[in-house]
N, C-alpha and C positions, 0 to 999 in steps of 0.2 A: 114671742113666736118660736115655735119648734120647727126646725128644718130637718126633714127625715129623707134619707136616700133609701131606695128599695130596688132590689134586682132579683130575677129568677134565673138560676143557673143550672146547667146540665140538662138531662132529658126532661121533657115536659111530663105533666100528669094532669089528672082531672081537677084537682082542687087548688091549684095555684092561685087562680083568681079569687076563689072563696077565702083563702087565707089572707091575701092582700086586703081584701074587703074588710075582714075582721080586724086587721091592724088599724086601718084607716078609721073605721067606725069607732073603735076603741079610743084612738087618739082624739077624735073630734068630740067625744064625750068627756075627755079629760082636759082639753085645751080649747080656748076660744079661737086661736089662730094657728093653723098648721100648714106648712108647705111640704108637698110630697114631690121629690125628684125621682122619677122612675127611669132607671138606666136601661137602655135598650140592648137586647141580646146578651143579657147576663153580664159577666165581668168584662166582656168586650166593650160594653158601653161605658163602664167605669174607667177602663184603661184609656179609651179614646174620647172621653168627655162628651159622650153622646147620650142625651137624656131628654125627657119631657117633664115640664113642670105641670103636675096634675092637680086637679081640684077634687074635693071630696065627691062631687057628683060623678066624676069619672069612674068611681068604684060602685056606683049604683047599678043594679040589674046584672051583676056578674057572678052572683052566688052560684048559679046553675051552669055557668059557661065554662067549658073545658079549655085546655090550653092555657096560654098566658097573654094578657094584653100588652105585656112588655117585650115579648119574644125571649128566646133563650139561645144559648150556645154552649158548647163544651170547651172549657179552658183547663186542660189537665194540670193538676197541681204540680206534677213532677216537671212541668215545663215553665212554671211560674218564674223561675230564676233565670230563664233564657229570654233574650229580647225578641220582640216581634220581627217579622220579616223586614220591616222598615226601620229596625233599630231602636224601638221604644223599650225602655226599661219598665216592665209591667207593674211591678210593685211600686216603684217610684211614681209612675203615672197615676195609679189608683189613689195613692196618698195625696198627690197634688190636686186631683179632681175633688176629692173629699174636702180638702182645706179651701180650695177655691170657692166652693159652694157654701162654705161655712156650715157644714152639716153638724147636727147634734148627735146623729146616730145613723148607721147603715144597717138596714134589715136585709138579711140574706136568706132567701128561700132556696134550699138545695139539699142534695144528698151528701154522701161521704166526701167526695172530692171537693165539692163546693164549700163544705164546712171546714175542711182543712185549710182552704184559702181564707175563709172567714177568720179562723183562729190565727193565721199568719198576720192578717191585717190588725187583729186585736193586739197581738204581740208587738206590732209596729206602732201602737199607740192610738189607733182609731177606736171609737165607740161602736161596737158591733153586737147585734142580736141575731142568732141563727134560728131558723124554723125548719123542722125536719121533713123534707120532701123526698119521696122516692116510692115508686110502685113496688120495689123489691123488699121494703121493710127491713133493710139490712143496716140501718144506721144505729151504731152502738149507743146505748144509754136511754133509749126510748122504747116502750112496749109497742108503739105503733107510729108509723109515719103516715102523713096524709097522702092519698093516692093509692095506697095499698089495697084497701077494701074495695075500691071501685075497680081496680085491675082484677082482683079475685072474682068479683061478680061477672066481669066480661069473660074471663077464662072459664068460669063455671058454666056460663051460658053456652060457650063453644062446646064443652064436653056434653052438656045436655042435648044439644042438637045432634051430636055425633051418635048418641045412643040409638036413635031410631034407625038410622041408616046402617049402623053396625049390626043391629039385631035383624034387620031385614035381609041382609046378605051373609050373615054368619061370618063376619070378618073380624080380624084384629085391627084395631085402629090406634095409631099413635097420635096424640094431641101434644104438639110441642109448645110449651109455655115459656114466657120470658123468665130469665134468671140465669146469668152467666156464672156467677160465683156462689150465689145462695139460692135455696129452693123454697122460700116461704110461700110464694104465689102458687107454685106447683103443688106443694103439700096441702094448702088450704083448699085450692080449687079441686084438687084430686079427690079429697075427702068429700067436699060438698057436691061434686059431680058424680060420685059413685064410681070412680076409677077402680079398676081391679089391681093395677100395678102402678106404683109411683116411683119414678127414678129421679134422684136428686144429686146435685154436685157433691154434697156432703156425705152421701152414702154410696160409694162406688158399687156398681152392679156387676154381676156375673151373668153372662148371656145364658148359661146353662140353667141358672136359677130362675131367670125370666121365663125360659121355655118350660121349666118344670111347673111354674105357676099357671102358665097357659094350658098345659096338658091336664093339670088337675081340674081346671074349670071344664075342659072338654069332657073328661071322664064323668063329671057331675051332670052332664047333659046341657051345659051352658054353651051355646053355639058361638058366642062372640065374646070378645074381651076388649077393654079400653085401657090403654097405658097412657098416663099423664107423665110426660118427660120434660124436665127442665132443659133449656137450651145449653146449659153447662153440665149436663149429666156426663159421667165419666165411668169407664169400665175399671175393674180392679187392676187389670193389666196396665192400663195407661196411668192409673193413679200411682202405681209402683215405680214409674219411671222418674228419673231426676227431673226437676222442674223445667230445665232448659230443653231437654229432649221431648218432654211432654208438650211444651209450647210449639216446638218445631213440628211434631207429628200432627197437632191440631191445625197448624197453619197450612200444612201440606195435605190435609184431608181432601180426598177426591169427592166427598159428598157435600151438598149444599149446606147441610147442618147435621147435628147429631141424630136427629130423628130418622133421617134417611140411612145413616150408617146402621143404626139399631134395627131398622126394618129389614135391611139386607141380612144382618146377622140372624134375625128370627127366621127368615125364609130358608137360609142355609142350614140352620140348626134343627128346626122342627117343622119346616115345610108349610107353615101357615100362610094364608093369603093376608097381606098387610096393606093398609092404606094409611096415609098421613094427612093430618090437618094442622095448619100453622096459623093461628089467629094473629100472630105478629103484633104490629103496632096498634091494632084495634084495642089492645089492652091498655094503651096510654090515652086513648081518645074518648070522646063523648063527654057527657055531663057527669059530675061527681055524684055518687050515691048519697043517700041520706046520712049514713054514718060519717062519711068524709066531710059533708057540709057542716055537721055538728062539730066534729073534731077540729076542722080548720077554723071555724068561728071561735072556738075555745082557745086554740093556739094563738090566733090573732089578738084576741082580747087580752090574753096573758102577756103577749109581747108588748102591747101598748102600756100595760102597767109596769113592766120592767123599765121601759123608757121613762115613764113618769118617776120611778124610783131611782133613776140613773144607775141601774144595775146592769152593767155592760159586760161583754165577754162571755155571754151566757147562751146556751142552747135550750130552747123550750122543748120539753119532753112530756110524754104521758107515762105515769107510773101508777099501777094499780088503780087505773081509771081516774086519777087525779092529774091535772095539768100542773107541772112544776118546772124547774130549770136546773141545769147542771153547767159546769164550766165548759166552754167550747174545747178547751185543751183536754178535758176528760174523755171526749168522744172522738176527737180528730184522729184519723188514721186507723180507726178500729171498725171492723165489720161484725155484724151480729149474724152468726151462722145458725142453721138448723143443726141441733145436736142429735145423734142417733138415740141419745138417752132422754131427750125431751119427752114429756108426758104425752104430747099430742102424737108423736111418732109411735109410742107404745100403745096408745089408744087405737091408732090406725091398724097396727098389727093385730090387736085383739079383734078387730072387725074383719080380719082375714085379708087385709090389703098387703100385698107383697111389695118389698122395696128392692127386689132383685138381688139381694145379698146373702140369702140363706135358703 
């Protein structure tokens, strides 16, 4: 009998259930007898020995279901060495739960922080397999994370809907898209949705350059403009500040989010009428799209084979459209950023899209 633990950690996304289904279906094809222990609310369930013993049939009918049947929570990696409010040593408790249940492997579905903890547990001697989840597509070592394409589709649909009302009223519209540290969703959705300006955390903007791009469109007889802005977009002035001062300034920002700040800057600098749309957490919700269903199924099947081969301490990744694996330690703590030199950015510039930096 194989005894497998499974948890979903961090922010949710559309294909968590699809990926767990892939793991379980793969294991059931490899073994006659499998027990699945699903830890509730991510690492919190592993810490507090809170789990459900699940049957293979519990994973039927969830390929198209968004969210996670196990629930999730955020357990910041930087706080893993600190006890809980009631004094529990988190790492010790997780190891004890694993050993108490006599698990053969723990499967962790999560993003950057979650995989750092997975790597920590691997270094502590547990058998761990990581699966790359995040709508931000910022996990280093994989070309694609599950959840990303579904989020891009939703963000693109939001931009599509804004086009008609922006055109009707000849307005500038800011569509604020998720992405605090990286701008992959904004970049892809901006191109797919026909945005005129894309503002990313990795490419600091100059408000004068933004207005220059808006004025250029106006002179060409184009009455409206759409700006796709990542929630972590930053001006050149703020990017030049020391990290501590930059964080303080953002924390004390009088605006609800960066889109509102940029909207005011545009009004003051070039006098345009501006409106704001924030799709927010809709980008995490709903059913996974076809791409994510296929990717998640492939990831899950590959993870099952890793367990069969007893190849632990690995992160399942996509490289050049092949599913493969790398060491958890190779990815842990690294983010995959958008580079201004990336070909997709250069392609977008060739299409006339402004990044507000020149």
